[in-house]
Residue, then its C-alpha position, 0 to 999 in steps of 0.5 A: m546807590r551805584t552799589l545797589f544798582v550793581f547788586a540788582f543787576a547781578a541778581a537779575f542775571c543770577a536768578p535763573a541759576f538759583a531757580a534750577g531744579d534739584a535732580v536728587s529731589g526730583k528722583q524722590k518725587s518721580q514715583v508717580c511719573g514712573a507709573c506711565h513713563g517708567p521709573d527713569g523715564n525710559h520705559p513707558t507703559g504704553p505707546e501713548f506715554p512719551r519717554l522723558a529721559g534725556q529730554h531738555y530741562d527747559y522743554l520738560l519744565k515748560a510742558l509741566r507748567d503748560y499742563k498746570s495752566g491748562a495751555r497744554k491739554d491732557p486729562v491725566m497730566g493736567a490732574q497730575a500737574t495741578a498738585l505740583t509746586p514750581q519747585d516740584m516741576a523744576d526738580l522733576a525736569a532736572y531729574f528726567s533731563e539728567q537721565e540717560g535717554s534713548l532719544h536721538v535724531i536719525r539722520 
């Protein structure tokens, strides 16, 4: 019983590591995103589209989840996110978060 408890406890803390996205898979899935945000997330096609490159993984993942659930509203992103699986969202977040971004804090 004690072994089972230790295993369950360890699994609970390791689960987020297994749920992380794969940037290589995310790159393969990012072609649709590139139409508005640029191929690597650095060159949006217009001022209404944000730069994704270099954003935090957690922020990107939450934004995609919120678009899918409807908690965050945008007609284009809502439609795009509807088709994404949780793994797709994690992979895309991993890819764009690992790109060299031009976002920085001005002090």
